[in-house]
C-alpha positions in Angstrom: 23.9 47.2 15.3 22.6 44.2 17.7 25.4 42.3 19.4 23.1 39.2 19.4 24.6 36.7 17.1 21.7 34.4 16.3 18.4 35.7 15.4 15.5 35.0 17.7 11.8 33.7 16.8 10.9 37.2 17.7 13.3 38.8 15.1 12.0 36.3 12.5 8.1 36.9 13.4 9.0 40.6 12.3 10.7 39.8 9.3 7.7 37.5 8.1 5.2 40.4 9.2 7.8 42.9 7.2 7.4 40.8 4.7 3.9 40.6 4.2 4.1 44.5 4.3 6.1 44.4 1.5 8.4 46.4 3.4 12.1 46.5 2.2 15.4 44.4 3.4 16.4 48.0 4.9 13.3 48.7 6.6 13.1 45.3 7.9 16.8 45.4 9.4 15.8 48.3 10.8 13.2 46.7 12.8 15.0 44.2 14.1 18.4 46.0 14.3 20.6 43.9 12.0 22.5 44.8 8.7 20.2 44.4 5.6 22.6 41.4 3.9 21.4 39.5 7.4 17.9 39.6 6.5 18.5 39.0 2.6 20.5 35.7 3.6 18.1 35.1 6.3 15.3 35.1 4.0 16.9 33.1 1.1 18.4 30.3 3.4 15.2 29.6 4.7 12.7 29.3 2.4 9.5 26.7 2.1 7.8 25.9 -1.0 4.2 25.4 -1.4 1.7 23.9 -3.8 -1.2 25.9 -3.5 -3.9 27.0 -6.2 -5.7 30.4 -5.4 -9.2 31.0 -4.7 -11.9 28.5 -6.9 -8.5 27.3 -8.4 -6.2 24.1 -7.7 -2.5 23.8 -8.1 -1.4 24.0 -11.5 1.8 24.8 -13.0 1.6 23.7 -16.5 2.3 26.3 -19.1 -0.7 25.4 -20.9 -3.1 25.2 -18.2 -5.2 28.2 -19.6 -7.8 26.9 -22.0 -6.1 23.5 -22.0 -8.7 21.2 -23.4 -7.5 17.7 -22.0 -9.6 15.2 -19.7 -8.8 12.9 -17.5 -5.2 11.8 -19.0 -3.9 9.5 -16.1 -5.7 6.4 -14.6 -6.6 7.7 -11.3 -8.9 10.2 -12.9 -10.3 7.9 -15.3 -11.4 5.8 -12.0 -12.4 8.3 -9.6 -15.5 10.2 -11.3 -15.5 13.1 -8.6 -12.6 14.5 -10.1 -12.8 17.0 -12.2 -12.9 16.2 -15.8 -10.8 18.8 -17.4 -7.0 18.2 -16.0 -6.4 22.2 -15.8 -9.2 22.0 -13.2 -7.6 19.1 -11.3 -3.7 20.1 -11.1 -2.8 16.6 -9.2 -1.8 14.8 -11.8 -0.8 17.2 -14.3 2.9 16.1 -14.7 1.7 12.9 -16.3 0.7 14.7 -19.3 2.8 14.3 -22.3 2.2 18.3 -23.2 2.8 18.9 -19.3 5.9 21.9 -19.5 6.4 23.4 -15.9 5.9 27.4 -15.7 8.5 29.0 -13.0 7.5 32.7 -11.9 10.8 34.6 -11.9 9.5 37.1 -9.1 11.2 34.6 -6.6 14.6 35.1 -8.4 15.4 38.5 -7.0 14.1 40.5 -4.0 12.4 39.9 -2.0 12.6 36.4 -3.2 9.3 35.3 -1.4 5.4 35.5 -2.4 4.5 36.8 1.3 3.5 40.1 -0.3 2.5 39.5 -3.9 -0.3 41.6 -5.0 -1.2 38.5 -7.3 -0.9 36.1 -4.8 -5.0 35.2 -5.0 -4.9 34.6 -8.9 -1.8 32.4 -8.7 -1.8 28.8 -9.3 1.8 28.2 -9.5 4.7 26.9 -6.9 4.8 29.3 -4.3 7.6 30.5 -2.0 7.2 31.8 1.5 9.2 32.6 4.5 7.5 31.7 7.7 9.2 32.5 10.8 8.5 29.2 12.7 9.7 27.2 10.0 12.7 29.4 9.4 13.3 29.1 13.4 12.8 25.1 13.5 14.9 24.7 10.5 18.0 26.9 11.9 17.9 24.9 15.3 17.7 21.7 13.4 20.7 23.0 11.3 22.5 24.3 14.3 22.2 20.7 16.3 23.5 18.8 13.3 26.5 20.9 12.5 27.6 20.2 16.2 26.9 16.4 15.9 29.9 14.0 14.5 33.3 14.7 13.7 34.3 17.6 11.2 35.9 15.7 8.7 34.7 14.6 5.1 34.9 11.3 3.5 37.6 11.8 1.2 39.7 13.6 4.0 38.9 10.7 6.0 40.1 7.7 3.4 43.2 9.8 2.6 43.9 9.7 6.6 42.9 6.2 6.9 45.4 5.2 3.8 48.4 6.5 5.9 47.3 6.0 9.3 46.2 2.4 9.2 48.9 0.5 7.9 51.5 2.3 10.2 49.7 1.6 13.1 49.2 -2.2 12.0 53.4 -1.7 11.6 53.8 -1.0 15.6 54.2 2.5 14.9 52.2 5.3 17.2 50.0 7.7 16.2 52.6 10.5 17.6 55.0 9.1 15.4 52.8 9.0 12.5 51.8 12.5 13.0 55.2 13.8 13.3 56.5 12.5 10.2 53.1 13.1 8.2 52.3 16.6 9.1 51.5 18.0 5.8 49.2 14.8 4.9 47.3 14.5 8.4 46.1 18.4 9.5 44.7 16.7 12.7 46.0 16.7 16.4 46.7 13.3 18.3 43.7 13.1 20.1 41.5 13.6 17.1 43.1 10.9 15.5 42.7 9.1 18.9 39.0 9.4 18.9 38.9 8.4 15.1 40.1 5.2 15.6 37.9 4.8 18.9 35.1 5.4 16.9 36.0 2.9 14.1 36.2 5.5 11.5 39.6 3.9 10.5 40.7 0.2 9.5 43.0 -0.1 12.5 41.6 -0.9 15.6 42.7 -0.1 19.3 44.1 -3.8 19.2 46.5 -2.3 17.1 48.1 -0.1 19.8 49.7 -2.2 22.6 49.8 0.3 25.3 45.6 2.0 24.2 44.4 -1.6 24.9 45.4 -1.7 28.4 43.6 1.4 29.3 40.0 1.5 30.4 37.7 2.3 27.6 35.4 5.4 28.0 31.8 5.4 27.4 30.8 7.7 24.4 28.5 7.2 21.5 30.0 6.3 18.3 30.6 9.0 15.9 29.6 9.2 12.7 30.7 10.8 9.2 27.9 12.7 7.7 28.8 14.0 4.3 26.2 16.8 4.4 25.3 17.9 8.4 22.4 19.5 7.1 20.9 16.7 4.9 17.8 16.2 7.2 16.3 19.7 6.5 13.6 19.8 3.9 13.6 16.0 4.0 12.2 15.1 7.6 9.6 12.3 7.5 6.8 15.3 8.1 8.2 16.4 4.9 8.0 13.2 3.3 4.3 13.0 4.3 3.6 16.3 2.8 5.1 15.9 -0.2 3.3 12.4 -0.7 -0.2 13.9 0.4 0.0 16.0 -3.0 0.5 12.5 -5.0 -0.6 9.8 -2.8 -0.2 7.0 -6.0 3.6 7.7 -5.8 5.3 4.6 -5.5 7.8 4.4 -2.0 10.9 2.8 -2.3 12.6 2.3 1.6 16.2 2.0 1.5 18.3 0.6 4.5 21.5 -1.3 6.1 22.2 -4.6 7.1 25.6 -5.0 8.8 27.3 -8.3 9.5 30.1 -7.4 12.1 31.2 -3.6 13.2 33.3 -2.0 10.6 33.1 -5.1 8.1 31.1 -5.7 5.0 27.3 -4.3 5.1 24.4 -4.9 2.4 22.7 -1.8 1.1 18.7 -2.9 0.8 16.5 -1.5 -1.7 12.5 -2.3 -0.8 9.5 -1.7 -3.2 6.6 -1.3 -0.7 3.8 -2.1 -3.2 5.3 -5.3 -4.2 7.3 -6.0 -1.8 10.1 -7.1 -3.7 13.8 -6.3 -1.8 17.1 -6.0 -3.6 20.4 -6.3 -1.5 24.0 -5.2 -2.8 26.9 -5.8 -0.9 29.4 -3.3 -0.1 32.9 -3.7 1.7 32.3 -0.2 3.6 29.4 1.1 4.9 29.9 4.7 3.8 27.7 7.1 1.4 30.3 6.6 -1.9 29.2 3.1 -1.8 25.7 4.1 -1.9 25.6 6.2 -4.6 28.0 4.2 -6.7 24.9 1.8 -6.5 22.3 4.1 -7.7 24.0 5.8 -10.2 24.7 2.1 -11.7 21.3 1.3 -11.2 20.5 4.8 -13.3 22.7 3.6 -15.9 21.5 0.1 -16.2 17.7 0.7 -16.1 17.6 4.4 -18.2 16.3 7.5 -16.8 12.5 6.3 -17.7 12.3 3.1 -15.6 14.5 4.6 -13.0 12.5 7.5 -12.5 9.2 5.2 -12.6 10.8 2.8 -10.0 12.5 5.4 -7.4 10.2 8.4 -7.3 10.7 8.4 -3.6 13.0 6.9 -1.1 12.7 6.8 2.4 15.8 6.1 4.7 16.8 6.5 8.4 19.6 8.8 9.5 22.7 6.6 9.0 25.6 8.3 7.7 25.6 6.3 4.5 22.6 8.3 3.4 24.0 11.7 4.6 24.9 12.7 0.9 21.0 13.3 -0.6 22.2 15.1 -2.9 24.3 12.3 -4.7 21.2 10.4 -4.7 18.7 12.7 -5.5 20.6 13.7 -8.9 21.6 12.3 -12.3 25.1 12.6 -13.5 23.5 15.7 -16.1 22.5 17.4 -12.5 19.0 16.8 -13.1 17.1 15.5 -10.2 16.1 11.7 -10.8 14.4 10.8 -7.3 13.2 12.8 -3.7 15.0 11.0 -0.8 13.5 11.7 2.8 14.7 10.7 6.5 12.6 8.8 9.2 12.5 10.3 12.6 15.4 9.1 15.0 14.5 5.7 16.8 11.5 5.4 14.3 12.1 1.9 12.4 8.4 1.4 12.1 8.4 4.3 9.4 9.5 2.4 7.1 8.3 -1.4 8.4 8.1 -3.3 5.3 11.9 -3.0 4.4 12.7 -4.0 8.6 9.9 -7.0 7.9 11.7 -8.4 5.1 15.3 -8.1 6.9 13.8 -11.0 9.0 14.0 -13.3 6.1 17.5 -12.0 5.3 18.4 -13.0 8.5 17.0 -16.7 8.5 19.8 -17.0 6.0 22.7 -15.0 7.1 22.3 -14.9 11.0 22.8 -11.7 13.0 26.9 -11.4 13.8 28.0 -13.1 10.6 30.6 -11.3 8.5 29.1 -10.1 5.3 32.4 -10.2 3.6 32.3 -14.3 3.2 29.6 -14.1 1.3 30.1 -13.3 -3.1 27.3 -10.9 -4.8 26.0 -14.1 -6.6 25.5 -15.4 -3.4 23.3 -12.4 -1.9 21.4 -12.5 -5.7 20.4 -16.2 -4.8 19.4 -15.1 -1.6 17.2 -12.6 -2.5 16.0 -14.3 -5.9 14.7 -17.2 -2.6 13.3 -14.3 -0.8 11.5 -12.4 -3.2 9.9 -16.1 -5.0 8.3 -16.9 -1.9 4.3 -16.2 -1.8 3.2 -13.6 0.9 -0.4 -13.7 2.4 -0.4 -10.0 1.6 -0.2 -10.1 -1.6 -2.9 -12.7 -1.8 -0.6 -15.6 -2.2 1.6 -14.2 -5.0 5.1 -13.5 -4.5 7.1 -10.4 -4.7 8.4 -11.3 -8.1 5.0 -12.0 -9.3 3.7 -8.7 -8.3 6.7 -6.6 -9.7 6.9 -8.5 -12.9 3.1 -7.2 -13.1 3.7 -4.0 -12.3 6.8 -3.1 -14.1 7.5 -6.4 -16.1 10.0 -9.0 -16.6 12.5 -7.0 -18.7 13.0 -4.9 -15.8 13.6 -7.8 -13.4 16.0 -9.1 -16.1 17.9 -5.7 -15.9 17.5 -6.2 -12.0 19.6 -9.8 -12.4 16.3 -11.0 -10.3 15.0 -14.1 -11.1 12.3 -16.3 -10.2 13.1 -19.8 -8.2 10.2 -22.6 -8.7 8.1 -22.6 -5.0 9.6 -26.2 -3.7 13.2 -25.6 -4.3 12.8 -22.0 -2.4 15.3 -22.6 1.0 15.3 -19.6 3.6 18.2 -20.9 5.9 21.8 -20.5 6.3 22.4 -24.0 4.3 21.3 -21.9 0.9 24.8 -20.1 1.1 26.8 -22.8 3.4 28.7 -23.8 0.3 30.3 -20.4 -0.3 31.4 -19.8 3.1 35.2 -19.1 3.9 37.4 -21.2 5.5 34.2 -23.8 6.1 32.9 -21.5 8.7 29.2 -22.7 8.7 
C-alpha cells in the first residue's frame, strides 16, 4: 500500500477513468495503490449531481413523465410560446405541476454509487450522480482549508465554558485559577482560553484581567466559531449560479447581519430581492443559533406552503452566524424547505441589494451605535418606514406595495409589516429617539 495519506489529482483522475470503464473498486484501488475502502469513501464523499437529460430529451424526473398529456401548467410556459407545449418535453418547471412526483434511481444507492459507467445513461432523463476528478479535488482542498480555520469548538461547548469562565473572570479570578478548579467542565488549556477571550468569543474581555491589559496585544485576525466547517462545500457562489440557471424565475432572498458594537446585539436582515422588502430581527448575540431560531419561527408563523414560496433560495456571506446551513435548510420534520448558498469571500456586491438597503438602516441607526439599546418594536417600526419608502427602480412604488401585490397583504400581516403614510415617513435617528436608553441620542 502507498505511504501517501492524501489522494492527489492524478489519483482522482485514475478513479474517474476507472468508473467510466466500469471497473470494480478493487481494480481501481490496485491502480492507485490504495485500499478499496479508501476508493469507496472517496467516491461517496465527493459526489456531484447533474440535472441533465439525454439525447433529444430534456431533464425530467417526474414519475408520470411517460405519456403525460399535460401542457403549459406554469405561467412561464404560457407566456413563452417557444417552449415545448407538452410539459414532459420541457422539464424546467415540472415541479410546479400538481401531479408531480419525483422519481429517484435506485442504482446510485449501491456500488459504484455513480452513473459514470451506466449503460442506460444516454437514455435516462433523471438526475444523475457523477464522480468528477476536478470537482472532487477542489472540494477536498476546500474542506481541508475550512477544517484548519477557526477554533475547534462548537457553539454548545463555547456557551457552557462562557457560563463558567466569564462570571469568575469578572470577579477578579485568573484563568489559571478557574481552570484549576473546573477541570471537568473546561477541557481546554490555559493558552486556548486566553485566545478565546482575545477573539471576543466569551462575554468577559481583556479588561477583566488587570495584568493582561498591561501587555501589548498581538496582531492577528479575529477567529470565528463555525458550526460546520464544511458548510461551503456544494454551496459556493458558482454552485448558486448553476442551481439558479435551472430555474431563473426562482425568487432569491439575501440574508446578512448588521452589527452595532463588536460583541453586542446584532440585526439579522432578510431582503427579498424582487420586491426589495427587507425584514430585520434583533438578536442578543451574533451566533448561528439565533439565526436558526428566527427561521424556525418564520416557518411556524407562515406555514410550510407560504414559507417555501418566500424562501426557496437563500444567499448569505461567510459569517459564522450562517455556518449551520442544514439547520436553516431543513424543517423540524427533516424535509428540505429551502437552499442556502454563500457569496465569495470579500464580495459584498454579489448580494448588493441587501447591502444597499443597509444604507437606509444606517440613516436611522448610525454605525457604532449599540443595537441593544433598541426594543423589537422599534426595529419593526424602523423597517416599516424603510419598506414604505417609494423607490425609483420600482416605478415609484414602495417595497410594501410590490410585496403585497406579489404575495398578498395577509402575508405581510403575519410578518408584522405595516404601511406608513408617505408624508409620515422618517429616515433619521429621531425616529427611534424616544426609545434610546439613558437619553443617549
